[in-house]
C-alpha positions in Angstrom: -15.0 -1.5 7.0 -11.7 -3.1 6.1 -8.5 -1.0 6.1 -6.2 -1.5 3.2 -2.7 -0.2 2.6 -1.8 0.0 -1.1 1.9 0.5 -1.8 2.7 1.2 -5.5 5.1 3.6 -7.2 2.8 4.0 -10.2 0.7 6.9 -8.8 -1.9 6.8 -11.6 -2.5 3.1 -11.1 -2.6 3.5 -7.3 -5.2 6.2 -7.5 -7.3 4.2 -9.9 -7.2 1.2 -7.5 -7.9 3.3 -4.5 -11.0 4.8 -6.2 -12.3 1.3 -7.1 -11.6 -0.1 -3.7 -13.2 2.9 -1.9 -16.4 2.4 -4.0 -16.4 -1.2 -2.7 -16.4 0.1 0.9 -12.8 -0.3 1.8 -10.8 2.4 3.6 -7.6 2.8 1.5 -4.3 4.4 2.4 -1.7 4.7 -0.3 2.1 5.0 -0.3 4.3 5.4 -3.4 7.6 3.8 -2.2 8.7 1.0 0.1 10.1 3.2 2.9 6.9 5.3 3.2 4.9 2.1 3.1 7.0 0.6 5.8 6.3 3.7 8.0 2.6 3.3 7.4 2.7 -0.3 8.4 4.5 0.4 11.6 2.2 3.3 12.5 -1.2 1.8 11.7 -3.2 -1.3 11.8 -4.3 -2.6 8.4 -6.4 -5.7 7.5 -4.5 -6.1 4.2 -1.4 -4.7 2.6 -1.1 -4.8 -1.3 2.5 -4.4 -2.5 4.1 -3.7 -5.8 7.2 -5.7 -6.4 9.5 -3.1 -7.9 9.5 0.2 -6.0 12.0 2.8 -5.1 14.0 2.7 -1.8 12.7 -0.8 -0.8 11.2 -3.5 -3.0 8.0 -5.3 -2.3 9.7 -8.6 -1.6 11.9 -7.1 1.1 9.1 -5.2 2.7 6.8 -8.3 2.7 9.6 -10.3 4.6 10.0 -7.4 7.1 6.2 -7.1 7.7 
């Protein structure tokens, strides 16, 4: 089972995507801002990180470069 990290500040959209991906047999962790997402990346091992571009505290472009 693949582990995904979904980082999006739109909580409703993130929950909808998480539900869909979970039904497709992915394990999904969500974060709703760039700093929390960064903490999850540093603390865990994920097969894929899905980033929103415009987020509070740290945008997706910056976070992608740091990852």
